[in-house]
C-alpha positions as CSV (number, residue, x, y, z in Angstrom):
1,M,28.4,-138.7,-93.9
2,T,30.2,-139.5,-97.6
3,R,30.6,-143.2,-98.6
4,L,32.6,-144.5,-101.5
5,S,30.4,-146.0,-103.8
6,V,31.1,-148.0,-107.2
7,E,27.3,-146.6,-108.6
8,M,29.2,-143.3,-109.7
9,L,29.0,-144.3,-113.0
10,A,26.1,-146.1,-113.4
11,A,22.6,-145.0,-113.0
12,D,20.6,-147.1,-110.4
13,P,18.3,-149.6,-112.0
14,V,14.7,-148.5,-112.4
15,E,13.4,-152.1,-112.8
16,P,15.0,-155.3,-113.6
17,I,16.3,-156.4,-116.8
18,T,14.2,-159.8,-116.7
19,S,10.5,-160.0,-115.3
20,A,11.3,-163.8,-114.2
21,G,9.6,-165.2,-110.9
22,H,11.4,-166.2,-107.4
23,A,12.0,-169.4,-108.9
24,Q,13.1,-168.9,-111.9
25,L,15.3,-166.2,-110.3
26,G,16.8,-168.6,-108.0
27,I,17.5,-171.3,-110.4
28,A,19.4,-168.7,-112.4
29,V,21.5,-167.6,-109.7
30,L,22.6,-171.2,-109.1
31,A,23.2,-171.9,-112.7
32,G,25.5,-168.7,-112.9
33,I,27.4,-169.5,-109.7
34,A,27.5,-173.3,-110.9
35,V,29.6,-172.2,-114.1
36,I,31.8,-169.8,-112.5
37,V,32.3,-172.4,-110.0
38,L,32.8,-175.6,-112.5
39,L,34.8,-173.2,-114.9
40,I,37.4,-172.1,-112.2
41,T,37.8,-175.7,-110.6
42,K,37.1,-178.1,-113.3
43,F,38.6,-176.2,-116.6
44,K,40.9,-174.2,-114.4
45,M,39.8,-171.2,-116.5
46,H,41.0,-167.6,-115.2
47,A,38.9,-165.9,-112.6
48,F,38.1,-163.1,-115.1
49,L,36.6,-165.0,-117.9
50,A,34.7,-167.5,-115.7
51,L,32.7,-164.2,-113.8
52,T,32.5,-163.2,-117.2
53,I,31.1,-166.1,-118.9
54,G,28.9,-166.5,-115.3
55,S,27.7,-163.5,-115.7
56,L,26.1,-163.7,-119.2
57,A,24.9,-167.0,-118.2
58,L,23.2,-165.8,-115.2
59,G,21.2,-163.1,-117.4
60,A,20.4,-165.8,-120.0
61,F,19.0,-168.6,-117.0
62,A,16.9,-165.5,-116.0
63,G,15.5,-165.0,-119.1
64,A,17.1,-161.3,-119.5
65,P,17.9,-160.4,-123.6
66,L,21.7,-161.0,-124.0
67,D,22.4,-157.1,-124.8
68,K,20.8,-155.8,-121.6
69,A,22.6,-158.4,-119.9
70,I,25.9,-157.4,-121.7
71,T,25.2,-153.9,-120.8
72,S,24.7,-154.7,-117.2
73,F,27.9,-156.4,-116.7
74,T,29.9,-153.9,-118.7
75,T,28.5,-150.9,-116.8
76,G,29.1,-153.1,-113.2
77,L,32.6,-153.5,-114.4
78,G,33.5,-150.0,-115.2
79,S,31.7,-148.6,-111.9
80,T,33.8,-151.1,-109.7
81,V,37.1,-150.2,-111.8
82,A,36.2,-146.8,-111.6
83,G,35.8,-147.2,-107.7
84,V,38.5,-149.2,-106.4
85,G,41.1,-149.7,-109.6
86,V,43.0,-146.7,-108.3
87,L,43.3,-147.6,-104.8
88,I,44.0,-151.3,-105.6
89,A,46.9,-149.4,-107.9
90,L,47.9,-147.2,-105.4
91,G,48.2,-149.7,-102.5
92,A,50.3,-152.2,-105.0
93,I,52.8,-149.3,-105.3
94,L,53.2,-148.6,-101.6
95,G,53.6,-152.6,-101.4
96,K,56.5,-152.5,-103.4
97,L,58.1,-149.4,-102.3
98,L,58.0,-150.9,-98.9
99,A,59.3,-154.2,-100.1
100,D,62.0,-152.8,-102.4
101,S,63.3,-150.5,-100.3
102,G,63.9,-152.7,-97.3
103,G,61.5,-150.8,-95.5
104,A,59.9,-154.4,-94.4
105,D,62.5,-155.6,-93.5
106,Q,63.6,-153.1,-91.2
107,I,60.3,-153.5,-89.4
108,V,61.0,-157.2,-89.2
109,D,64.2,-156.7,-88.1
110,T,63.4,-154.2,-85.2
111,I,60.7,-156.0,-84.1
112,L,62.2,-159.4,-83.8
113,A,65.3,-157.8,-81.9
114,K,63.1,-156.9,-79.5
115,A,61.1,-160.2,-79.4
116,G,62.3,-163.4,-77.1
117,P,61.9,-166.8,-77.5
118,R,58.6,-166.8,-75.4
119,S,57.1,-163.3,-77.5
120,M,58.4,-164.4,-81.1
121,P,54.8,-165.7,-82.1
122,W,53.0,-162.7,-80.8
123,A,56.5,-161.0,-82.7
124,M,55.4,-162.6,-86.1
125,V,51.9,-161.8,-85.6
126,L,52.5,-158.1,-85.2
127,I,55.0,-158.2,-87.6
128,A,52.4,-159.7,-90.2
129,S,49.6,-157.3,-89.4
130,V,51.7,-154.4,-89.9
131,I,52.8,-155.2,-92.8
132,G,50.0,-156.9,-94.3
133,L,48.0,-153.4,-94.3
134,P,49.4,-152.2,-97.6
135,L,49.9,-155.2,-99.2
136,F,48.0,-158.1,-101.0
137,F,48.0,-161.2,-99.3
138,E,50.1,-163.1,-101.8
139,V,52.8,-160.4,-101.8
140,G,52.9,-160.6,-98.0
141,I,53.7,-164.3,-98.1
142,V,56.1,-163.8,-100.5
143,L,57.8,-161.1,-98.3
144,L,57.7,-162.8,-94.8
145,I,58.4,-166.3,-95.9
146,P,62.4,-165.8,-95.8
147,V,61.7,-164.0,-92.4
148,V,59.7,-167.0,-91.3
149,L,62.1,-169.9,-92.5
150,M,65.2,-167.9,-91.0
151,V,63.5,-167.2,-87.3
152,A,62.2,-170.8,-87.6
153,K,65.9,-172.2,-88.4
154,R,68.2,-169.7,-86.1
155,G,66.0,-169.7,-83.1
156,N,65.5,-173.9,-83.2
157,Y,61.3,-173.2,-83.2
158,S,59.1,-175.6,-84.8
159,L,58.0,-173.8,-88.2
160,M,54.4,-173.9,-87.4
161,R,54.9,-172.2,-83.8
162,I,56.4,-168.9,-86.2
163,G,54.7,-169.7,-89.4
164,I,51.1,-169.4,-88.3
165,P,50.8,-166.0,-86.5
166,A,52.6,-164.6,-89.7
167,L,50.2,-166.3,-91.8
168,A,47.0,-165.5,-89.5
169,G,48.1,-161.4,-89.5
170,L,48.4,-161.8,-93.2
171,S,45.0,-163.2,-94.0
172,V,43.0,-161.6,-91.3
173,M,44.3,-158.2,-92.6
174,H,43.7,-159.7,-96.5
175,G,39.7,-160.5,-95.8
176,L,38.7,-157.7,-93.2
177,I,40.7,-154.4,-93.8
178,P,40.4,-152.0,-96.6
179,P,42.1,-151.2,-98.8
180,H,42.4,-155.0,-99.8
181,P,40.4,-155.3,-102.7
182,G,37.7,-157.7,-101.5
183,P,36.9,-155.2,-98.5
184,L,37.1,-152.3,-101.1
185,V,34.5,-154.1,-103.2
186,A,32.4,-154.8,-100.2
187,V,31.9,-151.4,-99.0
188,D,31.4,-149.9,-102.5
189,A,28.7,-152.9,-102.7
190,V,26.8,-152.3,-100.0
191,K,27.6,-148.6,-99.5
192,A,29.1,-149.0,-96.2
193,N,31.0,-145.8,-94.3
194,L,34.9,-146.8,-95.2
195,G,36.2,-145.2,-92.2
196,L,33.6,-147.2,-89.8
197,T,34.4,-150.3,-91.7
198,L,37.9,-150.1,-91.3
199,A,37.3,-149.0,-87.5
200,L,35.3,-152.1,-86.8
201,G,37.2,-154.1,-88.7
202,V,40.6,-153.8,-87.0
203,L,38.1,-154.2,-83.5
204,V,37.1,-157.6,-85.0
205,A,40.9,-158.4,-86.4
206,I,42.6,-158.1,-83.2
207,P,41.1,-160.9,-81.1
208,T,40.8,-162.7,-84.0
209,V,44.5,-162.8,-85.1
210,I,45.4,-164.0,-81.5
211,I,43.3,-166.8,-81.3
212,A,43.8,-167.9,-84.9
213,G,47.7,-166.8,-84.8
214,P,49.9,-167.3,-81.4
215,L,47.3,-169.5,-79.3
216,F,46.3,-171.7,-82.1
217,S,50.2,-172.2,-83.2
218,K,50.7,-174.0,-80.1
219,V,48.1,-176.8,-81.1
220,A,49.6,-176.5,-84.8
221,A,53.0,-177.5,-83.8
222,R,51.8,-180.4,-81.9
223,W,50.2,-181.9,-84.5
224,V,52.6,-180.9,-87.3
225,D,56.0,-181.0,-85.8
226,V,58.4,-180.0,-88.7
227,Q,61.2,-177.8,-89.6
228,A,62.3,-175.2,-91.8
229,P,63.1,-176.5,-95.3
230,E,66.9,-175.1,-96.2
231,R,65.6,-175.4,-99.6
232,M,63.3,-172.9,-99.1
233,I,64.8,-169.9,-97.9
234,P,65.6,-167.1,-100.4
235,A,67.6,-163.9,-100.7
236,R,65.7,-160.9,-98.9
237,P,65.1,-158.2,-101.3
238,S,67.2,-155.6,-99.2
239,E,70.4,-157.6,-99.1
240,D,71.5,-155.9,-101.9
241,L,71.0,-152.4,-100.5
242,E,73.8,-150.7,-98.6
243,N,71.0,-148.9,-96.5
244,R,67.4,-148.9,-95.9
245,P,65.0,-146.7,-94.4
246,G,64.2,-145.9,-90.4
247,F,62.1,-148.1,-88.3
248,G,60.2,-144.8,-87.2
249,A,59.6,-143.5,-90.5
250,T,58.6,-147.0,-92.3
251,L,55.9,-147.2,-89.7
252,A,54.4,-143.8,-89.9
253,T,54.2,-144.3,-93.9
254,I,52.5,-147.9,-93.6
255,L,50.0,-146.2,-91.0
256,L,49.3,-142.9,-92.7
257,P,46.5,-143.8,-94.8
258,V,44.5,-145.6,-92.0
259,V,45.0,-142.6,-89.6
260,L,44.1,-140.2,-92.3
261,M,41.1,-142.5,-93.4
262,L,40.2,-143.1,-89.5
263,S,40.3,-139.5,-88.4
264,K,38.0,-138.7,-91.1
265,A,35.3,-141.1,-89.5
266,L,36.0,-139.8,-86.3
267,V,35.3,-135.8,-87.5
268,D,32.1,-137.5,-89.2
269,I,31.3,-138.4,-86.2
270,I,31.9,-135.4,-83.6
271,V,31.4,-132.9,-86.0
272,D,28.3,-134.6,-87.9
273,D,27.7,-131.0,-90.2
274,P,28.3,-131.8,-93.9
275,T,28.8,-127.8,-94.5
276,H,31.3,-127.5,-91.5
277,T,34.7,-126.6,-92.7
278,V,36.8,-129.1,-90.5
279,Q,34.6,-131.9,-91.8
280,R,34.6,-130.9,-95.1
281,V,38.5,-130.9,-95.2
282,F,38.7,-134.1,-93.8
283,D,36.6,-135.8,-96.2
284,V,38.9,-134.7,-98.6
285,I,42.3,-135.6,-96.7
286,G,40.5,-139.0,-95.4
287,S,39.1,-140.1,-98.5
288,P,40.8,-143.4,-99.7
289,L,42.2,-142.0,-102.8
290,I,43.9,-139.0,-101.3
291,A,44.9,-141.0,-98.2
292,L,46.5,-143.8,-100.1
293,L,48.0,-141.3,-102.6
294,A,49.6,-139.2,-99.5
295,A,51.3,-142.6,-98.1
296,V,53.0,-143.3,-101.8
297,I,54.1,-139.9,-102.3
298,V,55.3,-139.7,-98.8
299,G,56.9,-143.1,-99.4
300,M,58.8,-141.8,-102.1
301,F,60.8,-139.7,-99.9
302,T,60.7,-141.7,-96.6
303,L,61.2,-145.2,-98.0
304,G,63.0,-144.6,-101.4
305,R,65.1,-141.8,-100.7
306,P,66.7,-143.4,-97.6
307,A,67.5,-146.6,-99.6
308,G,69.3,-144.3,-102.5
309,F,66.6,-144.8,-105.5
310,T,67.2,-142.5,-107.8
311,K,64.6,-140.8,-109.5
312,E,64.6,-143.8,-112.5
313,R,64.6,-146.2,-109.9
314,L,61.6,-144.8,-108.1
315,S,59.7,-144.7,-111.7
316,S,60.9,-148.6,-112.2
317,T,59.6,-149.4,-108.9
318,V,56.0,-147.9,-109.4
319,E,56.0,-149.5,-112.9
320,K,56.6,-152.9,-111.2
321,G,54.1,-152.6,-108.0
322,L,51.4,-152.2,-111.3
323,M,52.3,-154.9,-113.2
324,P,51.1,-157.7,-111.2
325,I,47.8,-156.2,-110.2
326,A,46.4,-156.2,-113.9
327,G,44.8,-159.7,-113.3
328,I,43.5,-158.5,-109.9
329,L,42.1,-155.4,-111.0
330,L,40.2,-157.6,-113.8
331,I,39.1,-160.1,-111.4
332,V,37.4,-157.1,-109.2
333,G,36.4,-155.6,-112.3
334,A,34.5,-158.9,-113.5
335,G,33.2,-159.6,-110.0
336,G,31.6,-156.0,-109.9
337,G,30.0,-157.1,-113.4
338,F,28.6,-160.1,-111.9
339,K,27.2,-157.9,-109.1
340,Q,25.6,-155.7,-111.4
341,T,24.0,-158.7,-113.5
342,L,22.6,-160.0,-110.2
343,I,21.2,-156.6,-108.8
344,D,20.1,-155.8,-112.3
345,S,18.1,-159.4,-112.6
346,G,16.4,-158.6,-109.7
347,V,17.9,-161.1,-107.6
348,G,19.1,-159.0,-104.7
349,Q,15.3,-157.4,-104.4
350,M,14.5,-161.3,-104.8
351,I,16.8,-162.4,-101.7
352,L,15.4,-159.3,-99.6
353,D,11.9,-160.4,-100.1
354,I,12.5,-164.3,-99.1
355,S,14.6,-162.9,-96.3
356,K,11.6,-161.4,-94.7
357,D,10.2,-164.4,-93.9
358,W,13.4,-165.7,-92.3
359,S,14.3,-166.0,-89.1
360,I,17.8,-166.1,-90.1
361,P,20.0,-162.5,-89.1
362,A,21.0,-160.9,-92.5
363,L,24.8,-160.9,-91.3
364,L,25.0,-164.9,-90.6
365,L,22.9,-165.2,-94.2
366,A,26.0,-162.9,-95.7
367,W,28.6,-165.0,-93.6
368,L,26.8,-168.2,-95.2
369,I,26.7,-167.2,-98.6
370,A,29.9,-165.9,-98.4
371,V,31.4,-169.4,-97.1
372,A,29.4,-171.4,-99.7
373,I,30.9,-169.3,-102.4
374,R,34.5,-169.6,-100.8
375,L,34.6,-173.4,-100.5
376,A,33.5,-173.7,-104.1
377,T,35.6,-171.3,-106.1
378,G,38.5,-171.4,-103.5
379,S,38.8,-167.7,-104.1
380,A,38.3,-164.9,-101.1
381,T,37.9,-162.1,-103.2
382,V,35.6,-163.8,-105.7
383,A,33.6,-165.1,-102.7
384,T,33.4,-161.7,-101.0
385,I,32.3,-159.9,-104.6
386,S,29.4,-162.3,-105.2
387,A,28.2,-162.5,-101.8
388,A,28.5,-158.4,-101.7
389,G,26.2,-158.3,-104.6
390,L,23.7,-161.1,-103.6
391,V,23.3,-159.7,-100.1
392,A,23.4,-155.6,-101.2
393,P,19.7,-154.9,-100.7
394,L,19.8,-156.5,-97.2
395,A,21.6,-153.1,-96.5
396,A,19.3,-150.7,-97.8
397,D,17.3,-150.3,-94.1
398,M,20.3,-150.8,-92.0
399,S,22.3,-148.1,-89.9
400,S,25.9,-147.1,-91.1
401,T,27.1,-149.0,-88.1
402,H,25.7,-152.4,-89.2
403,T,26.2,-151.8,-92.6
404,A,29.7,-151.8,-91.9
405,L,29.6,-155.0,-89.9
406,L,27.4,-156.5,-92.9
407,V,31.0,-155.8,-95.1
408,L,33.1,-157.5,-92.0
409,A,30.4,-160.6,-92.1
410,I,31.1,-161.2,-95.8
411,G,35.0,-161.0,-95.6
412,A,34.8,-163.5,-92.5
413,G,33.1,-165.8,-94.7
414,S,35.1,-165.3,-97.9
415,L,38.3,-166.8,-95.7
416,F,36.4,-170.1,-94.6
417,F,38.3,-173.2,-94.9
418,S,40.9,-172.9,-97.7
419,H,41.6,-175.8,-99.0
420,V,43.1,-177.7,-102.6
421,N,41.0,-175.4,-104.9
422,D,42.9,-171.9,-103.6
423,A,46.2,-170.8,-104.6
424,G,47.4,-169.7,-101.2
425,F,46.8,-173.5,-100.0
426,W,49.8,-174.1,-102.7
427,L,51.6,-171.3,-101.5
428,V,51.7,-172.3,-98.1
429,K,52.3,-176.3,-98.9
430,E,55.1,-175.4,-101.3
431,Y,57.2,-172.9,-99.2
432,F,56.8,-174.9,-95.9
433,G,57.7,-177.8,-97.4
434,L,54.3,-179.8,-96.1
435,S,52.5,-182.4,-97.5
436,V,48.4,-181.9,-98.4
437,G,47.4,-183.6,-95.2
438,Q,49.7,-181.3,-93.0
439,T,48.5,-178.4,-94.9
440,L,44.9,-178.8,-94.3
441,K,45.5,-179.6,-90.3
442,T,47.5,-176.3,-90.1
443,W,46.7,-173.6,-92.7
444,S,43.0,-174.7,-93.6
445,V,42.2,-175.0,-89.8
446,M,43.7,-171.7,-89.1
447,E,41.7,-170.1,-91.9
448,T,38.5,-171.9,-90.8
449,I,39.2,-170.4,-87.1
450,I,39.7,-166.9,-88.4
451,S,36.3,-167.1,-90.2
452,V,34.5,-168.4,-87.4
453,V,35.7,-166.0,-84.7
454,A,35.5,-163.4,-86.8
455,G,31.9,-163.7,-87.8
456,G,31.3,-164.8,-84.1
457,L,32.5,-161.4,-83.1
458,V,30.7,-159.6,-85.7
459,L,27.1,-161.0,-84.6
460,L,28.2,-160.2,-81.0
461,L,29.0,-156.4,-82.0
462,S,25.8,-156.1,-83.8
463,L,24.2,-156.7,-80.6
464,V,25.7,-154.2,-78.6
465,I,26.3,-151.4,-81.6
């Protein structure tokens, strides 16, 4: 099977850039991560700068020549951006088209029109999961918050009963499902099959989002019984539009890249012959680049045209969709540089050597490492990228199925217990008008449930497939 790989531009290192022993390398890893954590949490430095400085510090602590450490970092940054940068950009454009055309509002309104009081939390988790497929987490929150607040106000629901399912749907998509940046980079780092990871991710995501969303929202509503704050109900993007795209066309556009990538994975399994014409065709149309590019082009007609967008407006929408992702691309790229520095320093091989003597499963180890980095830095993306770089060598002897599960274990760990060092924590707190304590009892607990349930399901799947 063909695999998306960030190693396309960089040759695999033949030997480590340092001859340090395991003890020195272990100290170097802890010191490098500590530098990143300290810069992000104490000095409030941007994650891109923190990862860059942390990578150079790691090389220095490991005893590597500075020029080789710089080369490792820049090589990893370049290959990562080359591997996932275009995909992140295409996902951002699709998300902006979906929001500005009123397509997202159309999906929301259609589903809510069919939902009654009892089914409303389930409707909210469905909306967030569908909308969350092509959107970054922060964009999804900004898009869905007006809906959550209006539904809670009009139906006189507890804000947590409506809000928690929506947040769970967005968070699960963000942590487990490509083409979100974290899962994409993890797929690259461990050389997993993207289609298989997507399929297993959906399998894990469904029960996870049910438990952390509609079911937990009952408990959260009892713990924190608040109403929607009037001051936080903003205007919806489609209120200024005379027309907006239909429900069916919008849903088909969102699901198009998912269907194409899953079709490729299915054909790879059924045909299993790289020279067969059918498999070669699906290797092209099911590649992430072509699948997302097709969705963007189709979206210009199915989303932009019904909304009355001119060519100039479409061009402006694409430009506006790309502007906010500069920071994300740089963080992801720097994370790739940190990962490459880890690998070239011999840290990955060190973990591989040490873990042979441990009884802890590789998937659990990956989850725990991601949890530790998430708690320290507050960033799910930084946790995913760093953990993927550390455990990548463990995937060398894994089957394609277990390699995909390794990606999901990392993604699950990266969502553990969001607290005060996470921007998402403050976003939820302010939009919902909660205190710090209330946010911890609802949002933070929900994130922990997602992490633990998804991690547990990944371990269970590893025993049966």
